[in-house]
Backbone bond lengths (Angstrom), bond angles and torsions (degrees), N, CA, C in turn:
res aa  C-N    CA-C-N  psi(-1)  N-CA   C-N-CA  omega(-1)  CA-C   N-CA-C  phi
1 X - - - 1.444 - - 1.515 110.20 -
2 X 1.324 117.18 116.36 1.408 123.52 178.04 1.548 110.41 -120.32
3 X 1.304 114.91 76.68 1.470 122.60 -177.99 1.564 107.61 -117.35
4 X 1.328 113.26 121.07 1.463 119.22 176.24 1.529 108.72 -86.91
5 X 1.297 115.85 99.62 1.509 118.60 -172.66 1.568 111.77 -67.57
6 X 1.327 115.23 -18.07 1.493 117.00 177.21 1.518 112.35 -76.87
7 X 1.304 117.12 -22.33 1.510 119.92 -177.36 1.529 112.38 -117.95
8 X 1.333 118.89 -5.03 1.431 123.79 -175.52 1.503 111.52 -110.63
9 X 1.320 118.26 154.86 1.496 123.00 174.00 1.530 109.08 -81.29
10 X 1.366 117.40 -10.38 1.493 120.23 -178.12 1.497 106.76 -105.70
11 X 1.398 111.51 153.66 1.446 119.79 178.91 1.554 108.34 -124.64
12 X 1.318 114.36 141.97 1.478 118.16 -179.06 1.526 110.36 -58.72
13 X 1.350 115.92 -38.80 1.485 122.04 -179.32 1.544 109.63 -57.54
14 X 1.322 116.66 -42.49 1.531 119.41 -177.11 1.514 108.10 -68.55
15 X 1.310 118.52 -40.83 1.446 121.64 -178.72 1.522 110.48 -63.24
16 X 1.360 115.41 -46.27 1.440 121.83 178.74 1.474 111.37 -62.52
17 X 1.333 118.88 -39.99 1.488 123.37 -179.47 1.522 109.82 -63.29
18 X 1.361 114.63 -43.24 1.481 119.52 -178.71 1.563 111.20 -63.32
19 X 1.310 117.40 -34.50 1.458 121.54 177.05 1.473 108.95 -70.31
20 X 1.340 118.84 -44.16 1.460 122.64 177.02 1.482 113.81 -59.71
21 X 1.343 116.10 -39.97 1.377 123.41 179.03 1.526 113.67 -64.12
22 X 1.321 114.49 -42.01 1.477 120.59 175.12 1.483 111.66 -62.86
23 X 1.343 116.64 -41.51 1.451 121.09 -178.28 1.544 109.69 -67.38
24 X 1.311 115.15 -39.04 1.475 120.14 176.96 1.506 114.58 -63.90
25 X 1.337 116.06 -26.99 1.460 120.97 177.45 1.514 111.05 -91.31
26 X 1.306 118.02 7.81 1.453 119.05 178.87 1.554 112.41 83.66
27 X 1.327 115.87 15.02 1.457 119.39 -176.06 1.523 105.91 -115.04
28 X 1.255 121.15 112.94 1.443 124.25 179.39 1.511 108.60 -96.55
29 X 1.351 115.92 155.30 1.464 117.42 178.94 1.532 109.14 -62.81
30 X 1.319 117.16 127.03 1.420 123.80 -179.88 1.521 112.02 80.17
31 X 1.324 116.55 22.78 1.461 120.44 -178.22 1.494 112.55 -77.05
32 X 1.346 118.07 -175.56 1.471 122.00 -176.12 1.522 109.70 -58.75
33 X 1.348 115.48 147.93 1.452 122.55 178.35 1.560 108.11 -67.97
34 X 1.334 115.13 134.57 1.486 119.16 -178.80 1.551 110.03 -57.40
35 X 1.325 114.42 154.11 1.507 119.57 -177.74 1.470 112.86 -59.00
36 X 1.335 117.84 -43.27 1.490 123.23 179.56 1.543 110.62 -55.49
37 X 1.364 113.99 -44.25 1.481 118.27 -177.22 1.558 109.67 -69.96
38 X 1.333 116.33 -37.86 1.455 120.43 178.03 1.523 111.33 -60.00
39 X 1.350 113.98 -41.80 1.485 118.04 -179.95 1.529 111.42 -67.77
40 X 1.308 116.97 -37.10 1.460 120.11 178.38 1.510 112.91 -66.37
41 X 1.386 113.15 -33.26 1.445 117.22 178.66 1.541 113.43 -65.84
42 X 1.319 114.88 -18.72 1.464 118.04 177.71 1.558 114.57 -84.10
43 X 1.351 113.54 -10.05 1.495 118.44 178.29 1.503 108.81 -88.68
44 X 1.329 116.41 159.00 1.481 120.29 176.67 1.530 108.14 -60.99
45 X 1.328 117.85 136.44 1.524 120.14 179.21 1.518 110.38 -76.91
46 X 1.331 114.76 157.63 1.482 121.01 177.93 1.510 110.79 -98.59
47 X 1.302 118.45 23.97 1.447 122.60 176.62 1.485 112.87 155.13
48 X 1.314 114.22 157.33 1.489 119.81 177.65 1.535 108.00 -136.87
49 X 1.307 113.52 157.15 1.465 119.82 172.51 1.546 106.09 -79.40
50 X 1.334 117.44 109.99 1.425 122.81 -174.88 1.520 115.96 -86.20
51 X 1.304 116.85 -12.67 1.474 119.38 -170.19 1.548 113.45 -122.24
52 X 1.320 117.53 -13.98 1.518 116.37 -169.99 1.517 113.30 -63.49
53 X 1.285 118.48 -39.75 1.486 120.72 -176.28 1.526 110.08 -64.88
54 X 1.326 119.48 -47.17 1.436 120.23 -178.51 1.550 110.70 -73.68
55 X 1.292 118.90 -32.09 1.482 121.80 175.86 1.478 112.44 -64.89
56 X 1.342 114.74 -44.84 1.498 119.50 -179.20 1.561 109.85 -71.85
57 X 1.325 116.80 -30.17 1.432 119.47 174.68 1.524 110.62 -64.91
58 X 1.315 118.39 -36.20 1.434 122.81 177.52 1.532 108.64 -70.38
59 X 1.328 116.57 -42.46 1.519 120.20 177.72 1.540 108.32 -60.68
60 X 1.321 115.38 -43.89 1.485 120.06 -178.28 1.512 112.05 -60.95
61 X 1.314 116.97 -41.58 1.460 122.20 -178.76 1.520 112.26 -73.37
62 X 1.416 115.68 -24.49 1.452 119.82 178.95 1.531 114.46 -86.97
63 X 1.343 118.52 -4.40 1.448 119.60 175.84 1.509 110.59 -62.65
64 X 1.337 117.34 151.28 1.483 120.14 -177.37 1.518 112.02 -63.96
65 X 1.295 118.21 148.80 1.504 122.40 177.89 1.597 106.15 -125.60
66 X 1.326 112.18 72.35 1.409 119.28 179.31 1.508 116.08 -114.69
67 X 1.333 115.12 17.82 1.469 120.36 173.68 1.548 112.02 94.55
68 X 1.287 119.42 -17.97 1.455 121.67 -178.08 1.543 111.16 -92.60
69 X 1.305 116.39 162.86 1.462 121.05 173.94 1.525 110.08 -64.55
70 X 1.326 118.92 132.99 1.443 121.80 179.08 1.560 107.57 -91.62
71 X 1.339 117.20 126.15 1.437 123.18 -175.34 1.539 108.44 -94.53
72 X 1.338 116.73 119.28 1.483 121.56 177.61 1.500 110.38 -117.96
73 X 1.305 119.57 123.72 1.422 124.43 179.53 1.525 110.51 -100.88
74 X 1.325 119.19 120.15 1.444 122.23 173.74 1.469 110.53 -103.60
75 X 1.305 117.87 117.96 1.514 123.41 179.61 1.512 105.70 -94.96
76 X 1.362 116.28 122.57 1.414 122.88 -175.69 1.516 110.36 88.89
77 X 1.352 115.16 40.64 1.419 118.29 -173.78 1.511 117.73 -101.67
78 X 1.380 114.85 21.56 1.431 119.35 178.60 1.556 112.91 -60.63
79 X 1.370 114.34 -34.43 1.461 120.59 168.59 1.502 108.39 -122.96
80 X 1.364 115.67 152.10 1.520 119.76 -173.43 1.532 108.82 -66.05
81 X 1.339 112.87 135.30 1.432 119.16 173.91 1.559 110.74 -86.35
82 X 1.305 116.76 156.71 1.443 121.74 179.34 1.539 109.97 -57.36
83 X 1.320 118.35 128.14 1.448 122.83 175.52 1.513 115.46 85.57
84 X 1.366 120.06 -8.94 1.440 120.35 -177.63 1.473 114.67 -74.56
85 X 1.310 117.65 -14.49 1.484 120.18 -176.28 1.544 113.01 -61.84
86 X 1.354 116.99 -26.25 1.436 119.93 178.60 1.498 113.23 -69.94
87 X 1.349 116.37 -22.69 1.445 122.34 175.63 1.532 113.41 -88.20
88 X 1.371 113.96 -42.88 1.465 119.93 -178.74 1.540 111.15 -66.97
89 X 1.346 115.68 -24.40 1.501 117.92 -177.86 1.499 112.64 -92.66
90 X 1.421 118.08 -0.19 1.392 122.01 -179.58 1.544 110.25 -91.43
91 X 1.282 118.88 115.00 1.465 122.42 -176.39 1.539 113.55 -67.94
92 X 1.337 117.16 -13.15 1.434 118.98 177.85 1.544 112.24 -90.85
93 X 1.357 114.99 -0.56 1.461 119.77 176.31 1.507 111.75 -107.24
94 X 1.258 118.60 126.93 1.451 125.12 175.17 1.562 106.13 -91.82
95 X 1.352 116.81 96.28 1.458 119.96 -170.48 1.522 107.65 -98.78
96 X 1.357 114.93 121.34 1.465 123.41 177.02 1.499 108.40 -101.10
97 X 1.343 115.75 109.16 1.463 121.14 -178.17 1.554 111.22 -98.49
98 X 1.302 115.45 98.19 1.437 120.77 -171.89 1.514 113.64 -103.69
99 X 1.309 117.28 156.41 1.502 124.50 175.30 1.473 109.59 -166.97
100 X 1.359 117.86 168.50 1.408 120.57 176.91 1.581 107.27 -89.16
101 X 1.260 119.04 -0.75 1.468 124.63 177.81 1.534 109.25 -123.93
102 X 1.371 113.97 154.26 1.423 117.67 176.61 1.509 107.96 -91.98
103 X 1.335 117.01 113.82 1.420 123.37 179.59 1.540 113.60 -115.96
104 X 1.255 116.33 -167.10 1.501 119.91 -177.31 1.533 110.68 -65.05
105 X 1.318 119.91 -24.04 1.452 120.15 -175.51 1.526 112.41 -124.54
106 X 1.278 121.40 4.30 1.445 123.02 -177.14 1.518 109.95 -66.56
107 X 1.382 115.17 124.07 1.451 117.13 172.40 1.526 110.26 -123.21
108 X 1.327 118.08 5.97 1.436 123.18 171.83 1.553 109.01 -148.78
109 X 1.343 113.94 117.78 1.505 116.76 177.12 1.505 105.10 -97.23
110 X 1.320 115.86 119.92 1.494 121.71 179.42 1.500 108.87 -157.86
111 X 1.284 112.91 170.47 1.506 122.53 177.48 1.555 108.17 -100.84
112 X 1.288 117.16 127.80 1.488 119.04 -179.00 1.505 111.68 -63.32
113 X 1.297 119.79 -18.33 1.470 119.05 176.95 1.494 111.91 -77.08
114 X 1.344 119.69 -18.50 1.441 124.94 -178.38 1.541 107.97 -138.96
115 X 1.316 114.50 77.56 1.493 120.66 -175.46 1.504 107.98 -73.46
116 X 1.369 119.92 123.64 1.453 122.41 -175.20 1.521 113.59 -87.03
117 X 1.294 114.76 53.98 1.441 122.69 177.83 1.528 112.45 -128.39
118 X 1.281 118.26 150.72 1.477 122.35 -177.37 1.522 111.01 -69.42
119 X 1.290 119.28 159.45 1.451 124.78 176.49 1.553 110.31 -59.00
120 X 1.341 114.55 138.40 1.477 120.64 172.01 1.539 115.00 58.82
121 X 1.302 117.36 42.69 1.472 118.36 -176.24 1.487 111.27 -118.53
122 X 1.334 121.60 2.44 1.466 124.72 -175.59 1.508 110.37 -122.46
123 X 1.314 116.62 139.56 1.448 121.47 178.46 1.486 114.79 -87.48
124 X 1.301 118.49 -27.21 1.453 123.21 -179.12 1.512 111.47 -153.95
125 X 1.328 117.08 147.14 1.490 121.82 174.15 1.489 105.59 -129.00
126 X 1.376 113.82 134.08 1.471 120.61 178.38 1.566 106.62 -124.14
127 X 1.339 111.88 130.78 1.475 119.42 -178.12 1.571 107.87 -138.86
128 X 1.311 116.73 101.21 1.468 122.97 -178.33 1.504 108.89 -107.09
129 X 1.347 115.63 124.74 1.495 122.78 176.11 1.521 112.40 52.43
130 X 1.348 116.83 41.66 1.446 121.19 178.06 1.476 110.84 -120.99
131 X 1.350 119.52 -37.67 1.389 123.38 -172.68 1.589 113.79 -55.89
132 X 1.333 115.27 -30.11 1.441 119.70 177.34 1.548 113.33 -69.86
133 X 1.292 115.72 -20.08 1.473 121.21 -179.98 1.521 113.35 -96.68
134 X 1.300 117.10 6.35 1.469 121.31 -179.83 1.537 110.78 -93.89
135 X 1.282 117.21 131.54 1.452 117.65 -177.41 1.517 111.76 -73.67
136 X 1.331 118.08 -23.31 1.455 122.16 177.83 1.553 110.06 -135.70
137 X 1.327 117.21 77.16 1.426 120.85 -176.85 1.549 115.49 -55.05
138 X 1.335 115.00 -39.06 1.474 118.21 178.42 1.485 112.80 -60.05
139 X 1.332 116.42 -38.28 1.455 121.33 179.73 1.533 109.81 -68.01
140 X 1.297 116.05 -41.83 1.477 117.50 178.23 1.519 113.52 -65.62
141 X 1.351 115.98 -37.87 1.465 116.36 178.53 1.539 111.69 -69.73
142 X 1.348 116.04 -29.61 1.442 120.11 175.32 1.522 111.69 -65.52
143 X 1.364 116.42 -36.50 1.420 122.03 174.13 1.552 112.42 -65.52
144 X 1.342 115.77 -41.64 1.427 118.24 177.07 1.507 112.14 -61.50
145 X 1.374 115.39 -43.42 1.433 120.45 178.24 1.548 111.47 -59.86
146 X 1.338 115.93 -37.86 1.450 120.95 -178.28 1.493 112.62 -66.79
147 X 1.373 116.82 -42.77 1.487 117.66 -173.84 1.506 111.65 -84.14
148 X 1.335 119.99 -10.68 1.476 120.85 177.70 1.489 112.43 -79.35
149 X 1.361 113.66 144.10 1.471 120.05 174.87 1.566 107.28 -68.73
150 X 1.333 116.78 167.21 1.476 117.20 171.70 1.504 108.81 -59.70
151 X 1.365 114.47 137.94 1.457 122.74 -177.52 1.551 112.01 65.11
152 X 1.323 115.12 16.82 1.483 117.62 176.25 1.545 111.49 -67.14
153 X 1.291 114.97 157.96 1.477 123.10 -171.31 1.506 110.19 -97.62
154 X 1.382 116.34 146.67 1.461 119.16 173.41 1.538 107.52 -137.08
155 X 1.317 115.43 138.43 1.485 120.96 174.70 1.509 109.32 -130.16
156 X 1.331 116.88 122.51 1.436 121.44 -176.67 1.524 110.06 -131.97
157 X 1.312 118.65 131.86 1.411 125.35 172.48 1.549 109.24 -114.59
158 X 1.324 115.65 142.00 1.449 119.06 -179.19 1.490 110.55 -143.41
159 X 1.361 118.70 145.26 1.465 120.80 174.32 1.529 112.70 -72.98
160 X 1.267 117.66 146.19 1.453 122.83 175.97 1.504 110.22 -121.55
161 X 1.323 118.57 -83.26 1.509 120.65 179.88 1.523 110.89 -86.67
162 X 1.346 114.32 66.55 1.455 119.95 -179.26 1.551 109.31 -133.67
163 X 1.321 116.43 153.56 1.427 119.85 175.94 1.528 111.27 -83.75
164 X 1.280 119.41 176.59 1.462 122.42 -177.99 1.549 107.76 -61.05
165 X 1.327 113.29 132.70 1.487 115.91 -178.59 1.524 112.13 -129.37
166 X 1.371 117.44 -10.52 1.444 120.47 -179.84 1.516 110.53 -116.87
167 X 1.305 119.18 20.98 1.443 122.04 176.34 1.490 111.15 54.97
168 X 1.335 116.36 -131.84 1.450 120.71 -174.22 1.561 114.01 -71.07
169 X 1.358 117.14 -1.91 1.442 121.75 175.50 1.547 112.07 -105.48
170 X 1.322 115.97 19.00 1.466 120.13 -175.78 1.534 109.75 -111.91
171 X 1.347 118.48 106.00 1.489 119.98 -170.52 1.545 114.70 -110.20
172 X 1.311 117.35 -33.97 1.454 117.03 -165.79 1.536 111.35 -135.17
173 X 1.363 117.81 157.67 1.459 127.90 165.43 1.486 108.20 -125.31
174 X 1.353 115.94 147.53 1.436 120.86 -176.45 1.520 110.67 -127.27
175 X 1.321 116.73 124.62 1.446 121.68 167.72 1.532 107.53 -70.25
176 X 1.306 117.76 169.38 1.442 123.56 176.55 1.553 108.66 -59.35
177 X 1.347 117.59 -41.63 1.459 120.97 -179.37 1.521 111.00 -72.17
178 X 1.387 115.91 -36.23 1.434 120.88 178.83 1.507 111.48 -64.43
179 X 1.304 118.21 -37.71 1.465 122.26 -178.63 1.594 107.32 -71.13
180 X 1.341 113.42 -40.03 1.495 116.96 177.26 1.534 111.32 -61.04
181 X 1.314 116.25 -39.09 1.476 118.06 178.38 1.544 111.32 -67.51
182 X 1.304 117.65 -39.03 1.402 120.91 178.99 1.557 111.90 -61.34
183 X 1.348 114.82 -33.46 1.420 120.53 -179.17 1.548 110.67 -106.49
184 X 1.297 116.29 41.65 1.453 122.62 -175.30 1.531 114.62 -72.55
185 X 1.358 116.03 -11.56 1.491 120.11 174.47 1.524 112.75 -90.30
186 X 1.320 116.20 11.74 1.444 119.05 -178.56 1.543 111.90 -124.52
187 X 1.312 117.34 142.94 1.473 120.92 176.99 1.548 108.06 -83.06
188 X 1.321 113.89 131.68 1.453 120.95 -177.89 1.470 114.47 -73.86
189 X 1.323 116.60 129.50 1.469 124.08 171.51 1.533 108.10 -98.12
190 X 1.336 114.10 -41.43 1.468 120.25 -174.69 1.478 109.24 -166.22
191 X 1.336 119.76 142.83 1.423 121.35 173.36 1.537 110.25 -157.70
192 X 1.309 118.22 167.78 1.427 120.86 179.93 1.523 112.24 154.49
193 X 1.333 115.85 -155.88 1.464 121.50 178.72 1.512 110.17 -89.64
194 X 1.332 117.75 137.67 1.446 120.29 172.83 1.537 111.76 -112.94
195 X 1.312 116.80 -16.40 1.464 124.30 169.46 1.527 107.37 -127.98
196 X 1.321 116.60 124.60 1.466 118.73 -167.95 1.523 114.02 -86.29
197 X 1.383 115.44 -175.28 1.416 124.31 179.09 1.565 113.64 -61.16
198 X 1.381 116.28 -32.99 1.456 120.48 177.58 1.508 110.51 -63.94
199 X 1.304 118.03 -41.86 1.414 121.26 178.76 1.513 109.44 -66.54
200 X 1.339 118.59 -39.67 1.496 120.74 179.27 1.547 108.79 -62.17
201 X 1.325 115.95 -43.68 1.500 118.70 -178.25 1.529 111.65 -64.20
202 X 1.347 115.44 -40.86 1.468 119.26 -179.81 1.491 112.37 -65.99
203 X 1.377 117.84 -40.22 1.441 121.92 179.00 1.535 111.28 -66.48
204 X 1.334 113.76 -39.96 1.504 117.97 176.41 1.505 111.29 -60.50
205 X 1.330 116.99 -43.04 1.443 122.84 177.65 1.511 111.27 -59.44
206 X 1.334 115.34 -49.61 1.440 118.71 178.50 1.513 114.91 -58.41
207 X 1.317 115.73 -42.46 1.453 120.81 -177.82 1.567 111.19 -73.20
208 X 1.357 115.27 -26.57 1.465 117.11 173.12 1.522 110.12 -64.65
209 X 1.344 115.08 -45.42 1.494 119.73 177.06 1.506 110.60 -61.35
210 X 1.299 118.21 -41.36 1.475 122.43 179.82 1.562 110.81 -62.53
211 X 1.287 114.85 -34.79 1.502 117.54 -178.11 1.541 110.73 -68.46
212 X 1.330 116.18 -21.86 1.491 120.27 -179.68 1.540 111.74 -87.99
213 X 1.347 116.77 -17.64 1.444 118.91 -174.49 1.538 111.73 -71.67
214 X 1.393 117.12 129.27 1.430 121.17 -177.80 1.549 115.90 -81.20
215 X 1.279 117.83 -16.28 1.468 121.81 -178.71 1.531 111.81 -152.91
216 X 1.290 114.12 177.25 1.466 120.89 -173.72 1.568 111.24 -63.52
217 X 1.328 117.82 -39.35 1.449 121.66 179.68 1.509 110.17 -63.00
218 X 1.324 119.39 -43.49 1.433 121.90 -179.59 1.549 107.99 -69.92
219 X 1.275 119.10 -32.46 1.490 119.83 176.08 1.556 111.02 -61.41
220 X 1.299 113.88 -42.32 1.460 118.42 179.95 1.547 109.55 -64.71
221 X 1.356 116.57 -40.06 1.438 119.77 -179.24 1.551 109.11 -68.34
222 X 1.329 115.93 -34.46 1.481 121.19 179.22 1.459 111.34 -60.89
223 X 1.364 115.04 -43.21 1.508 119.20 179.66 1.481 110.09 -64.68
224 X 1.348 117.07 -43.52 1.495 118.23 178.87 1.481 110.12 -63.08
225 X 1.318 120.18 -46.00 1.431 121.68 -179.85 1.514 113.02 -62.30
226 X 1.328 117.50 -39.83 1.484 119.69 178.33 1.544 110.76 -65.88
227 X 1.293 116.16 -39.97 1.454 120.17 -179.92 1.502 111.36 -62.24
228 X 1.338 116.16 -41.95 1.473 121.05 -175.16 1.536 112.41 -79.38
229 X 1.320 118.29 -18.70 1.487 119.44 -176.45 1.564 113.56 -110.75
230 X 1.308 116.39 -14.69 1.462 117.24 -174.33 1.561 111.80 -121.96
231 X 1.343 117.35 5.85 1.474 119.93 -178.18 1.479 115.03 -60.49
232 X 1.378 116.34 -21.18 1.469 119.63 -177.42 1.533 112.19 -76.66
233 X 1.346 117.53 -20.50 1.439 118.31 -177.34 1.574 113.46 -64.35
234 X 1.337 118.37 -46.23 1.465 118.10 177.45 1.528 114.03 -65.13
235 X 1.317 116.31 -20.32 1.491 118.42 177.55 1.506 111.95 -62.58
236 X 1.351 118.37 -23.19 1.427 123.42 -179.49 1.530 111.54 -74.59
237 X 1.345 115.36 -17.85 1.437 119.19 -173.82 1.495 115.52 -68.03
238 X 1.309 119.42 -23.05 1.444 121.62 175.40 1.535 109.62 -62.45
239 X 1.273 116.22 -29.41 1.442 120.98 178.22 1.552 111.91 -90.79
240 X 1.389 116.81 -30.37 1.433 120.95 -174.35 1.492 114.46 -89.55
241 X 1.357 118.88 -26.50 1.462 119.91 -164.63 1.501 114.80 -61.42
242 X 1.352 116.24 -29.60 1.463 116.88 -177.86 1.522 113.14 -98.93
243 X 1.319 118.18 5.79 1.449 121.00 176.53 1.543 111.11 -75.16
244 X 1.356 116.27 152.88 1.460 120.11 -171.43 1.537 112.41 -55.35
245 X 1.318 118.64 -37.13 1.467 120.50 -175.86 1.493 114.45 -84.16
246 X 1.323 118.23 -1.49 1.448 119.00 -175.09 1.531 112.24 -63.09
247 X 1.342 118.61 -36.83 1.482 120.59 -177.19 1.513 111.49 -67.13
248 X 1.344 117.75 -21.83 1.465 120.47 177.90 1.505 112.45 -74.96
249 X 1.354 118.48 -21.88 1.485 121.84 -173.93 1.473 110.98 -130.94
250 X 1.324 118.76 18.10 1.496 124.29 -175.51 1.523 111.77 -67.22
251 X 1.289 115.46 143.02 1.508 120.46 170.25 1.576 109.21 -67.31
252 X 1.324 114.97 -37.74 1.433 118.74 -179.23 1.535 112.59 -153.73
253 X 1.321 117.61 156.08 1.448 121.37 -174.80 1.505 109.12 -126.30
254 X 1.330 118.62 166.00 1.466 122.27 179.53 1.539 110.57 -140.99
255 X 1.306 114.57 159.56 1.460 120.34 172.82 1.535 107.82 -143.72
256 X 1.357 115.93 133.51 1.402 124.59 176.76 1.539 106.56 -124.69
257 X 1.301 118.09 125.42 1.440 119.44 -175.01 1.530 114.04 -159.79
258 X 1.340 115.08 179.19 1.501 121.87 177.63 1.474 110.85 -116.64
259 X 1.293 115.48 148.44 1.468 121.00 174.56 1.567 109.82 -60.77
260 X 1.289 114.44 132.66 1.461 120.09 -174.92 1.540 109.91 -120.24
261 X 1.337 116.94 161.51 1.418 122.92 173.77 1.509 113.92 -92.60
262 X 1.344 113.40 -4.39 1.458 119.44 179.81 1.475 111.81 -118.53
263 X 1.341 116.51 161.15 1.456 121.19 179.12 1.533 110.35 -118.95
264 X 1.342 118.00 132.73 1.455 120.39 177.83 1.531 111.73 -62.55
265 X 1.309 117.45 138.60 1.439 121.53 172.34 1.549 109.57 -76.71
266 X 1.324 117.56 167.61 1.459 121.88 178.38 1.544 110.30 -62.98
267 X 1.336 116.86 -36.96 1.420 120.31 178.84 1.511 111.49 -65.22
268 X 1.296 116.76 -39.13 1.509 123.74 -179.21 1.528 108.24 -69.37
269 X 1.289 116.79 -34.56 1.447 121.21 179.19 1.530 110.55 -66.39
270 X 1.380 114.01 -49.65 1.471 118.10 177.78 1.493 112.06 -61.16
271 X 1.296 118.67 -33.94 1.461 124.32 -178.47 1.554 110.10 -66.52
272 X 1.316 117.80 -21.14 1.455 121.11 -178.70 1.507 111.81 -83.36
273 X 1.324 118.56 -7.35 1.494 119.92 176.65 1.471 112.37 -62.88
274 X 1.365 116.82 134.62 1.444 119.19 -178.09 1.483 112.75 -137.77
275 X 1.350 117.24 31.70 1.462 122.06 171.27 1.482 112.75 -84.30
276 X 1.344 116.03 -165.89 1.481 121.46 -178.61 1.550 111.18 -78.93
277 X 1.329 115.80 -31.04 1.491 116.61 -168.51 1.523 109.28 -86.49
278 X 1.317 117.61 80.88 1.436 123.12 -173.88 1.509 109.93 -88.26
279 X 1.313 118.68 73.17 1.403 124.83 177.57 1.551 113.12 -79.58
280 X 1.280 117.97 140.27 1.445 121.36 167.17 1.521 106.87 -86.62
281 X 1.354 116.08 168.60 1.476 119.49 -177.96 1.511 108.62 -64.51
282 X 1.341 118.37 -36.70 1.437 119.41 -178.23 1.552 110.96 -69.83
283 X 1.312 118.70 -40.98 1.449 121.04 173.60 1.484 113.16 -59.87
284 X 1.317 117.48 -39.16 1.447 122.90 -179.66 1.514 109.93 -62.70
285 X 1.337 118.25 -48.39 1.452 122.02 179.26 1.515 111.25 -62.30
286 X 1.355 117.02 -39.70 1.469 121.44 179.99 1.534 108.94 -63.49
287 X 1.314 117.83 -47.70 1.429 122.53 -176.30 1.549 111.52 -66.25
288 X 1.362 118.25 -35.40 1.428 120.81 175.63 1.525 112.62 -68.53
289 X 1.355 115.92 -37.51 1.487 120.63 178.56 1.504 111.71 -67.13
290 X 1.390 115.41 -31.72 1.476 117.25 179.74 1.516 109.42 -75.83
């Protein structure tokens, strides 16, 4: 556990107490999946990550091949992320799976806002579905930039058109352009939607049903009903996810890039927009005035 309680919102004592509490309840870190979750896993899913495996395969192939161990930091690695197995199974990669919780695969407990690693010591950083739960995303990205070697790789996935999924630890949503702005100190290799409009529609439908449920039992039934009646919507995403308008309605977006010595200007960031709503600055001002 490397948590600086003076600079972090988390305390080592709280993390240790949560582990002790789980153990006292007969739940060990990385223990068997709860029955409710196992039952849900048997139902049709309302979406899949369509891009992580190929994106992380590209990241894997882009790691340096200079004879030394390649260091890969996974932020939010208490449970395995989609596509990360190709890195964790590579003996030439020293994979550090970090989180603020102790999970099945956590080997470093730390806060992403204060990464306890020296400058320029990491070849790649992976952060999947974590940036939305950070109270200060810009600060965490600055830390990632600091620990990366020159030309180091970064891969970030973020929810966009999704409802709250992390409860009181869920702060932000990022459009494709918003994620690009957050990572403006990195050169883009690839970016786009990783969960398509079909997934976004299915999740919205499920959460509409959940909002009508008067109690926990009805909430469980709402999830089952949504899974059985809306599973077909995400199936359309294999056709939709690469279409121009997908980033405007995506359930989630991704960015794969390299550490850069330059920073994109606001004009350059806006120029990278590739959805349907191609407004010029003058049209934007006119529409806002109206």
